[in-house]
N, C-alpha and C positions, 0 to 999 in steps of 0.2 A: 504494500500500500504506500502511496506517495513516493514511488520509485525507490523504496527501501526494501532490502531483502537480506536474509541471512539463511544459512542452512542449519536445519536441525537434523543431523545425520546420525542415524542408528541403523546398524545392519541387523536384519532379521532373517532367519532361515525359517520361513513360515509357509504354510499351505496345508492342504488336506492330507498330504502324505508325510508331514513332519510333526514332530512333537516339540512344543515350545518348552525350553528348559527354564529354570527359575530366573536366570539372568534376563532372558528374552521377555518373560512375563513382566518382570520389573521394569524393563525398558519400555514395553508397551504401555504400562501404567504411567511411567514418566512422561511419555508422549501425550497421553490423555491429560495429565495434569498441566503440562505446558499449554496444550490447546485450550483448556478451560481458563487458564490465567490470561491468555492473550487472544482469546477467541475473536474479538471484534477487529483485530489487526491481522488476522491470518487468512490466507487463501490456500486451500488444499488443491494442489495441481498434480496432474500426471503427465509424463513425457514419454516420447519414444526413446529407445535405448541410446541412440546417438546423442540426442539433446541432454539426456540425463547424465551421460558420461562427461559431456562438455561442461555442464553446470557444476558438477562435482569437482572437476579439475581446477576450476576458478581461473582458467586461462582464456576464457572467452567472455565477451561483454554479455552480462546476464539478461539485460532487458529484452533483447530479441528472443532469447530462449524462453524466458518467462512468458512473453506474449504468445508464443506458440503452444504453451501448456494448456491442457484441457482441465476443466474443473473435475475433481474427483469426488463425485457425489457419494460414492461408497465410503471414502475416508471420512467425509463430513458425517455421514450417517453412523459410522463406527464410533467416532469421537463424540457424537451426541448420544451414544448408547441407544440408537433407534432399533429396539428389538423387533418392532413391527416389520422390519425389512429382512428378517432372517430368510424368509422364503424366496425373496428376490435374489439375494446374494449367496445363499447356500449355508450349509451347516457350519462351515469353518468361521463364517462371519459371526454366528451366534456364539461359537466357542470363544472367539476373541472378546466379545462383550462380557461373557462370563469370567474370563481371565482378568479383565480390567476390574470388574466388580469384586471379585474374590481378592485380588491384590490390594484394592483400596480398603476392603474390610480388614485384611491382615495388618495393614499399616495403621489402622485406627486402634487396634488392640495393643 
């Protein structure tokens, strides 16, 4: 927003054929908390592989790459804990929501 950006970079090995380890669960919850804190200033975007690599390298002017990014409604829905969209995105989406909720609960205790 306002031509400002930075990267929140965390690597995940996730998907329906992977099991998230404790560290990845914690990182997913950290991402959720970051999103909740800065929600009004965040855009969740998805990129093709080439643009993604260019953006992460920080060797390219980011504005053009960011302009080509597409809104990631799935990521917005995940970080808003939209359980009503489990059927649209599949079971793993619901599992990620449960991981966030469970990790938040553990942190409160």
